[in-house]
C-alpha positions in Angstrom: -87.3 -97.3 -10.0 -86.4 -100.0 -7.4 -89.9 -101.6 -7.5 -89.8 -101.4 -11.4 -86.5 -103.3 -11.4 -87.7 -105.8 -8.8 -91.0 -106.6 -10.6 -89.4 -106.9 -14.1 -86.5 -108.9 -12.7 -88.9 -111.4 -11.1 -90.8 -111.6 -14.3 -87.7 -112.3 -16.3 -85.9 -114.7 -13.9 -83.2 -112.2 -12.9 -81.7 -113.1 -9.5 -79.5 -110.1 -8.8 -80.6 -108.1 -5.7 -78.8 -104.8 -6.6 -81.0 -102.4 -8.5 -78.3 -101.3 -10.9 -77.4 -104.9 -11.6 -81.0 -105.7 -12.2 -81.4 -102.8 -14.6 -78.3 -104.0 -16.5 -79.7 -107.5 -16.7 -83.0 -106.2 -18.0 -81.0 -104.4 -20.7 -78.9 -107.5 -21.4 -82.0 -109.6 -21.8 -83.5 -107.0 -24.2 -86.4 -106.1 -21.8 -85.1 -102.5 -21.9 -83.7 -101.0 -25.0 -80.4 -99.1 -24.9 -82.0 -95.6 -24.5 -84.4 -96.7 -21.8 -81.7 -98.4 -19.9 -79.4 -95.4 -20.0 -82.1 -93.0 -19.0 -83.3 -95.1 -16.1 -79.8 -95.8 -14.9 -78.8 -92.2 -15.1 -81.9 -91.1 -13.2 -81.4 -93.7 -10.6 -77.7 -92.8 -10.1 -78.7 -89.1 -9.8 -81.2 -89.9 -7.1 -78.6 -92.1 -5.2 -76.2 -89.2 -5.4 -78.7 -86.8 -4.0 -79.5 -89.2 -1.1 -75.8 -89.7 -0.4 -75.1 -86.0 -0.3 -78.1 -85.5 2.0 -76.8 -88.2 4.4 -73.3 -86.7 4.4 -74.7 -83.2 5.1 -76.9 -84.5 7.8 -74.1 -86.2 9.6 -71.4 -83.6 9.2 -73.4 -80.3 8.9 -76.5 -80.9 10.9 -75.4 -83.6 13.3 -78.5 -85.7 12.7 -79.0 -89.3 12.0 -78.8 -90.1 8.2 -82.1 -90.8 6.5 -83.4 -91.0 2.9 -85.5 -87.8 3.0 -84.6 -85.2 0.4 -86.1 -81.8 0.9 -86.5 -80.4 -2.7 -86.5 -76.8 -1.4 -82.9 -77.4 -0.1 -81.6 -78.5 -3.5 -79.7 -76.2 -5.9 -81.6 -74.8 -8.8 -80.0 -77.3 -11.2 -80.7 -80.2 -8.9 -84.4 -79.1 -8.7 -84.5 -78.8 -12.5 -82.9 -82.3 -12.9 -85.4 -83.8 -10.4 -88.3 -82.2 -12.2 -87.0 -83.5 -15.5 -86.7 -87.0 -14.0 -90.2 -87.0 -12.6 -91.8 -85.9 -15.8 -90.2 -88.4 -18.2 
């Protein structure tokens, strides 16, 4: 999603560096329609939330350095289902 936002932002003269800002600008410039924008933004936000929770659990629960790795087997059933849904759309 980050690369998608980068590539289309470069192509459309968008100078924002934040992925969510880029996505909004792509929507604002009618590169993305409303439905696509909302789906991509929600999926991206969900992934950011998973990453953030992983980092918090790593620091507080496992006493390890935070990283961006998310082990799908450690996710709840609903998180796994959401992740599967995101990856197939």
